[in-house]
C-alpha positions in Angstrom: 10.4 -0.1 -15.3 8.4 3.0 -13.5 8.7 4.1 -10.2 5.6 5.2 -8.2 4.5 6.2 -5.1 1.3 5.4 -3.3 -0.3 7.3 -0.5 -3.1 7.1 1.6 -5.3 7.0 5.0 -4.8 3.6 7.2 -6.9 2.6 10.0 -6.7 -0.4 12.5 -9.4 -1.3 14.3 -9.0 -1.7 18.0 -8.3 -5.1 19.8 -7.8 -6.2 23.1 -4.8 -5.2 23.2 -4.4 -1.9 21.3 -6.7 1.1 20.6 -8.1 1.9 17.1 -5.3 3.9 15.5 -5.5 5.9 12.4 -2.4 6.8 10.4 -0.2 7.5 7.2 0.0 4.7 4.5 3.3 5.5 2.2 3.9 2.8 -0.3 6.7 3.2 -2.7 7.2 0.8 -5.6 8.8 -0.3 -8.9 6.3 -1.7 -11.3 7.8 -3.7 -14.3 5.5 -5.6 -17.1 4.3 -8.6 -14.8 4.6 -7.4 -11.4 5.8 -4.8 -8.6 8.2 -4.9 -5.8 7.7 -2.1 -3.1 7.9 -1.3 0.1 4.8 -0.8 2.3 5.0 1.6 5.4 2.3 2.6 8.1 3.0 5.4 10.4 0.6 5.9 13.2 -0.5 9.6 13.7 -3.6 9.5 16.1 -5.3 7.0 18.7 -8.1 7.4 21.3 -7.0 8.0 24.7 -7.0 4.9 26.5 -4.9 2.4 29.0 -3.9 0.5 26.1 -1.3 1.3 23.6 -1.9 2.5 19.5 -0.7 0.2 16.8 3.2 0.9 16.1 4.7 1.7 13.0 4.4 -1.1 10.3 6.8 -1.7 7.6 6.7 -4.8 4.8 7.9 -5.7 1.6 5.7 -6.5 -1.4 5.9 -8.6 -4.1 3.1 -8.4 -6.8 2.6 -10.4 -10.1 0.4 -8.7 -12.6 -1.7 -9.9 -15.6 -1.7 -6.9 -18.2 -5.2 -7.1 -19.4 -6.7 -4.7 -22.0 -10.3 -3.9 -20.9 -11.6 -1.8 -23.9 -10.5 0.4 -27.1 -7.5 -0.7 -29.4 -4.1 -0.5 -28.7 -0.6 -1.1 -31.4 1.9 -1.1 -28.2 3.5 -4.5 -27.4 2.8 -4.1 -23.7 -1.0 -2.0 -23.7 -0.6 -1.1 -19.9 2.4 0.6 -20.4 
């Protein structure tokens, strides 16, 4: 099992009730042979000035199933993606 962290930029487009909001995407997760379990966090940092509010903090639990596939080359490992 491996612990990993994904960082990125998030952007939510404007709607009738919220202005466009840009922020930080943080997603720590545990990855194992056939899946991963993680937490996805969206932290708003910047938004346009408007009478509408910006989008708020977002959090979610993420469950993923994976299919390990070797796309090229050869391996002697039992699980080539590890």
